[in-house]
Structures are given as structure tokens and as C-alpha cells.
N, C-alpha and C positions, 0 to 999 in steps of 0.2 A: 445301504441306499435302497435296495429293493423293498425292504420292509417299510422304509419311510415313504416311498412313493405310493405304495399300496395303501398305507395307513391314512394318508392325509384326507382325501375326500371319501374314501371307502369307509374309514373309521368314523369320521365325523358324521357321515350321512347314512351309513348302512348298519353298523353293528352297535350293540349295547352290552358291553362287558358287565358281568355281575360282580361287583365289588361293593362292600358295604361302606357307608359313610364313615364308620369308625376306623376302617382300614386306611383311608386316604381322606384328608381334610383339605378342602379347597375353598377359596372365597366364594360366597354365594353369587351365582350368576343368573338367578331367576327365582321364581316362587311357584307355588302350586296353582296359582291362578292362570298361569300360562303367559306371563309377560316375557317377551323376548329380551335378550341382552342388548344393551345400548351400544352405539357405535364406539363410544369411549372404552367400554369394557372389551369389545372385540379388538380394538387397537392395542390395549394393554396385553391381552392374551397373545396377540400376534407378535408384539415386541419380545415377550418372554420366549415365545416359540423360536423366533429368529436367532436369539442369542444361543439357544440350545442347538439349533440347526448348524450354525457356523462352527460350533465345537464338534460336530459330528460328521460333516461332509465337507468336500472341497468346493468352495464357491469361487468362480472365476472373477478375479478383481482386475483383469486387464482393463485399463481406462477406456479404450476404444470400444471394446465389446460392451462394457457397462453403459457407455454413452449411447451406443446404438440401440440396445434393447430397451433402455429407458425411453429413448426418443420414440421408438415404435409403439411402446406401451402407452405413452402419454398421448400420442396421436389418436389411438383408439379410444382412450378414456375421454378425450375431448368430445368425441362423437357418441358417447355412451348415454344411457338413461340417467346417469348421475355423474356429470363431469366434475363436480366438486368433491367427490370421494377421493381420499388419499390413497395412493398406490405406491408400491415399491416393487420393481421388477429386477430379477437377478438370474444369472445363469449358473447352474450346478454342473460341475465336472462329472459327467456320467454319460457313457455312450448309448444308453437306452433311450428309446423314443418316448418321452413323457413330459408332462407339465402338471402343476398343481397350484391350487389357491389355498392360502392359509388365512386365518382370522386377521382382520384389520387391513386387508388389501395387499398382502404380500403374495406375489406370484412368482413361482420358480419355474424355470425352463431348463430341461436337461440339454447339455451341449449336443447330445445325439439327435434331439428334435430339430435343432437349428441346422445341423449338418445334413439331415435327411429330408428337410423341406426343399422341394424342387423350385419353389417360387416364394417370394416374400408374402404373397397373399395366403399361401398355405400356413406359414408361420403365424401370420396375423390372425388367421381363422381360429387357430388354437388359443392364442392370447385373448381374442374377443370372447371366446367361449368361457375362459377362466374369469375374465373381467365380469361377465354376466353373472357368474356364480356369486360374486361379491356385491355387485350393484343391486341384484335382486334379493340380497340378504338371505341367501339359502342357509348359511350357517346359523344365523340368528333364528330363522324359522325352524331349523332342525332342533335347536335348543327349546324353542317354544313347544314344538311337538313332543319333545321328550318330557317336558314338565308335566304333561298329562300322565306320564308313566310314574315318575317320581323324581324329586330333586337329587337324591343320592345316585340314581342311575345316570342322570345327566352329568353330575360331577365326576362319576367314575369314567365316563366317556372321555372327558378331557384328560383325566389321569392316565388312561390307557394310551392316549396319544403321546403324552410326555414320557411314560415308561417305555414305549416302543422306540423312542429315540435314545434315551439314556441307557436302557437295558433291553436289547432285542428279545431275549428270552422271556423277560417279564411281560413285555408287550404282547408277544405271541400267546402267552398263557392267558392274558386278559381277553384277547380277541377270540380265543377258542370258546370262552364261556358266554354264550349268547342265548337269550330267551327266544324261543321260536316265534311267539306271537309278536314280540317287540321287533324282531328282525324282519318279519313280513311287513309290518307297518312301515318300517324305514326303507325297505326295498321299494315299496310303492311310492314313497315320498321321494326317493332318489330318482326313480324313472321320471317322475314329474319334473324334478329339478333339471335333469339332463335335457329333457325336451325343451324346457323354458330357456335354458342356457344356449341351446342351439338356435332357437328362434330369435332371442334378444341379441345373441352374438352375431347372427347373420345381419341384422339391421345395423349394428355398429360397424360391421365390416364394410357394408356398402356405403354408409355415410362417410366412412374414412377414405373412400376411393379405392378399395381393394376389390378383387374378383370374388363374388360370392360362390362361384362354382368351385373355388379352391377348397371349400369345406367338404362337400361330398366327395371330391376327387381325392382328398387326403384320406378320408375315412375308407374309401373303397380300396385305395392302394394298401392301406394297413391291413384291411380285412383279407385281401389277396395274399399279402406277405405272410400273414399268420399261418398259412398252410405249411410254410417251410420252417416254422419255428418249433413244430412238434408240441411238446408240453410246456414250452416257454415262449408264449406269444409276446409281442411288444408290450412293454409296461402300460402304454396308453390304453390298450384294449382291456387290461385288468381293472384300471381305475375309471375308464370311460367306455363301457361296453358298446360296441358298434354292431348293429343289426342291419339286415337288408331294409327293413322298414325305416330305420333311422337315416340310412343313406338316401332312400327314396324321398323322405320328407325334406331333407336338406336340398336335394336336387329340385324338388318342386318349389321350394321357397326361392331358390336362386333364379329359376326361370321366371317366377312371378315378379321379381324385383327389377328386371330390365337394367342390368348393370351397364355402366359406361366403359369405354376402352380403358384398360389399366396399363400404366407405364411402370415397368420394373425399375426399382431404385438400385443404383450401384452399391450403396452402403450395405445392403443385405448380402450381396455376393462377396464383398470385401470381408464382412464379418464371418461369413461361412469359411472363407479361405484361411483367415487368421485362426479360427477355431480348429481347423484341421491341423495347422502347424502346432498350436498349443497342446493339442491332444496327442501329438505324435510321440512315440517312444523309440522311433528310429528315423532320425532326420535324413540320413543318407537315402533311405527308401522313399521318404516324403519328397525329397528333391527329385528323385527319378520319376515319381508319379506326376508331379507338376510339369517337369520337363517333357515327358512323353505326351502329356495332354496338349502342350503347346505345339509340339512337333506334328502331331496327328490331327490337330484341330478338334479333338474330342473334349470340348468344354462347353459350359453354358454361357460363360462370360469371359472373354479373352483377357480383359484388364484385370479382373479378380484373380484369374489363374496366374497371370504374370506376377501379380502382387504376392500371392501365396508362394510362388517359386522364389521370389526375392527373400521373403521372410525365412523360408526353409534354408536357403543358401547361407544366410547370416547365422542361423542356429547351427549349421553344419560347418561353420568356420571358413566361409568363403565370401567375405565382404566385397571383394573386388567384383566378382560376377553379380553379386546382389545389387551393387551400385549401378551397373549397366542396365539391369532390368528396371530399377526405379526411375532412372533418368529417361528411359523410353516412355514410361507412364507420365512423367512430368512434362515431356515434350507436348503431349496431347492435352494435359489438364494440369497446368502449372499451379493453380490455386487450390488444388485438392489437399485438404488437411491431412488425410490419411497417408498420402504419398509423401508429403513433407516430413511427417513424423517418422515414416519408414526410412527416408534418406538420412535423417538425423541419427536414427538407430544404427544405420550402416556405418556412419562416420564414427560413432562411439565404438563400435566393434573393431574398427580399424585403428582406434587410438587417437583419432583426430578430434579431440574434444572442442577445440576452439571453433572449428568448422561446424560442429554439431550445435554449439551454443548460438552461433550466428543464425542457423536455421531455426532454432527454437525461438529466438528473439523475434525474427520476422514472422513466425507463425503466431506469436503472441499479439503482434500488431494487427494481424488479420482476424484473429479469434481471441479477443481479450477475455481473460478469466475463464477460458475454456478448460474444463476439468482434465481432459485427455492431454492437452498441451502442457498444462501446469505439472501434472504428475510425471510425465515423461521428462520434462525439462528439469524438474527437481531431482529426479533419479540421476540424470546425467551430471548435474551440478555436484551432487554428493560424491559421485565417482571421480569428478574432476577437482575435488577438494575445495569447493566453494559453499560451505554449509550456511553461511549467513544469507546469501542470496536465495538459496533453496528454502531456508526457514521463512523468509519474508513472503515468498510465493505461496507456501503452504498455509501460513497463518491467514493469508487473505482468503484462501478457499474455505477455511474454517469459519471465518467471519461471514462468508456468503451463505453459510448453512450447510456446507457439504460435510457429510459424515461417512467415511468408509474406513475399513481396517487398513487398507493400503495407505491412505492419507495419514492416519494416526501413526503408523509404523515409520513412515518417512519423516514425519515431524519429530518423532522421538529421536531418530538418528541424527537429524539436522541439529536439534538442540544439543545433543550429546557431543557432536563433532565441533560445535561452536563453543563448548565449554559450559553449557548451562545444565548442570546435572539435575537440579530440581525439576526443571521443565521437561527434561528428557524422561525422567521417571514418571512424571505426571501424564505425559502423552502415551507412554508405554502402558500405563494403567488403563487409559481409555481404549487402547488397542486390545488388551486382554478382556476388558469388560464387553466390548463390542463383539468379541469372539466367544462369549459365553464362559469366561473363566474369571469370575468375580474374586475368588480367593487370591489368584495371582495378581489381580488388579489392586487388591488391598495391600499386598506386600509392596508393590511398586509405589503406592501412595505413602506408605510408611517411610520408605526410602526417600521419597520426594520431600516429605516433611522434615526429615533430618537434614537433608541437603540445603533446605531453604534457610537454615541458620537464623539470623536476626531479621530477615525480611518478613515483617509482620503481615503485610498484605498478602504476599505470596503464600505464606504458611497458613494463614486463615482460610484462604481459598482451597488449599489442598486438604486441610483437615475437615472442612465442611463436606467436601466430596467423599472423604474417607468415612465420615459418619453415615453419609447417605448409603454408601455401598455396604457398610457393616450392618445397617438396619435391614437391607435387602437380604443379605446372607443369613442373618439371624431369623428373619421371617420365613425363609425357605426351609431352614432346619426344623422349624416348629410346625410345618404343614405335613 
């Protein structure tokens, strides 16, 4: 993960590994005249990158965390220089403080960044910066800059990125071979990109109603913290160098923008609390931490601390105490979706599935087709041996255009539990493909085709998808 984080923007914008075009053959993404790659090409590269990424690191697919980070990201995108640009935001399970932008609008945030952000504005500031890298087409401009050097070197750059994910040793070897002149050219280009991303990101931040002073404050805190890291500073400082001048520039812009008063959103604090529980490898200790924070009053947000305490209690096997904490929260905010879902989870842990189903059904009425509600409800239905109902809910999400590994895996389970073997294999194939394992996806589709028997329509659909994936795998083997 350390290599990946450093590679993303540092590799794309800083270094030019020396590999010949004969060694690695890639689709042409530009020409010697300096034409930048198109948004469609960027998106295709990004999709392929994401499939490899999912097969290399742990991406948090908790539905509430996913919903929150997407909501925050899209709020910023709506106020960016290019609100029509497609984006995908996701959280990587990694305690380091970092974020990165990949081709095609894919923006990853380390869980450590969320947990170490003291305010939502700080988290939004980093996201706004990464969004600016995409909307200003820094990646495409980097490729255009490289085309002045040579197309083989530009192609080798993309190859080094992919090799760095699939084979860290090969990636490091590629990164070590850098031409001095080309490296200096790209260093200058990167400094320009970082400055522009700060400026544009700051504008997006203010337009979205966040505190612009959060950007220099976050940079300054990281810079100060780096003194205690020795030779291992925060990942963010490696991929986004912070200087005194950069902090001063950000502070000057913040002062010039005359920001309005900022209201902190509860969703941010709830997401932080849940991430803390999800990241825990000792639930008993996590329970003590939240309990002590409540007893001493040492917390930023009492409701979020109580919520985290309840989640930790559930994971530590104490649903009775957890229910008490959630009921206290619901007394003050009865319509809060997060609290309702937490209460349903408590009832599941206590084995009271009928009560949990009732909570989920009421939540569905308040939040129809909500991804977090549907995924949690479907998971409970499968545990409660109601696969048909779960299947119908999940199919509806697919029809709405939702595509996540968690959704595909649950749908495969629901179809299998309902006795639909062909559909179970088909959705499991989509799960494997989504997670960058096309060979395993192909095997599942082959099993699905056999299970379809005489259902001509179903078998035709499965075999069409099988041919598509086989072509992709064959093309990959020939590059």
C-alpha cells in the first residue's frame, strides 16, 4: 500500500521510467504532436486501474461509509469547475494519512485520513484538492507533456504504474530508472499542478460551504507532526510535499475569500466513529476508549462518541448495552437513518430478526431505495433465511445502476439460497470481475452456462458476457 500511495500522483506526474516500447506494448494514448488523451481514454485507464486496485488492497465497502464519502465528494464536485465530470470516491483500509486521484475521476481516501481529520472541512479540503487534479486534467496534461519526450516513455509510465501494483519489485525497478532531464521537467510540472490544485480546490471548498482555513491548518498540522515521524513522514507529505510557502499561500487565499460561518455536519463524526470501530483489532480496548471519552467528556462530538461506543459494544458481544446507547441517541433524533440502522444491527446481534426486519422496513419507507438501508436489510434477510425478499431488494439496486462488490456478492448469495444456481454463478462472476479477478469470473460464467440448461435466453446472456470477458483476458495476455 505504501508503494501504491506514493506511485499514484508521484509516478504519473514526477518520474519517467526507462522501458522500451518493445518490452511493454500498450494501446496508443497520444502521438508525437502532443495531443492529450481524451476523457474516454482516461476513464478506461481508470476502470482498469480500479479492478487491479481492488485485487491489491482492502477497500472499505461498508454501505454507510461509502454513502457518506460519495455524498461529500459529490457535494464538492457540484461546486467544482467541471460539475459534469464523472467521479468515484472510495475509502481504502489503511491507517496512513493519504489520498490520491487516479485516471478517470477515481479518488481514494485512506481511512487514516478520515480518522485524523479534526473537522469535516479538513477532509473536504483534501478531497477538493484531489478533485482539482482531475477537473484541471493534470493527468492528461502530463501525458501531453510527455509526448514531447517520446510516446514509448509515456507508455512506459503507465506500465510502471501497473507493474507497481501487480509486482512491487518490478514497479520499484522501473521507478529507479529515471532520466535526469525528464525528471526535472516533470518536477517543475508537478509543482505547478500542486499550486493550481490548491488554488482551484480552495475555490471549490468555499463554494461548497466549507472552511477554507481548514486547508492551511491541515497542512500545518501535518508538517509539525512530521518532526515526530523521523524517516517515515505521513504518506500525504510524500505525495503532496508541503512547504512553508505553500502553507502561507493557502492561508493568504483563505483570508482573501471571506468565508461564511461553517456548520459541522454530524455525518462526518459518525463516519469517523464507525471507521474507528471497523479498523479496530481489539474491540475490548475500543469499548474502553469510547467509554472513557464519554465519562471524561473528552470528545469532539458526544453523539458520535456514543454511536461508536454502541458499535464497539456490538462487536464485543454486548448487544444489551449497545441497545441502551442507541436508544439514547434515538430519543434525541428519532429519524436519523444511521441510528436506526445501528439499532437494527443490535437486534440482529441479539438474534431478534423479526424486530430488525421491522426497523429496516420502516427505514425503507423513510429512505426508499437508499443503498445503505437496502444492503443492511438484505444482509439481515439472508441471515434470517429470506433469500427471495433479499434478492428482490438487491435486483432493484442493480436496476438503479448501483455497482459494488458488496452488492454483487450478496446477490450471488441470495440467488444461490433461493435455488437459482445459474444466476448465483453469474453474479459471483460479476463480483470477481469487479475485484480484478477476470479468470475466476470466467470460471463462474462457465458454471452459470452449464446450470442454465435449456433456458435459451438466460444461457445466451451468460455466454455473451463470457465471450466479452474472454476477449479482455486474451487481449491482456497479448500486451
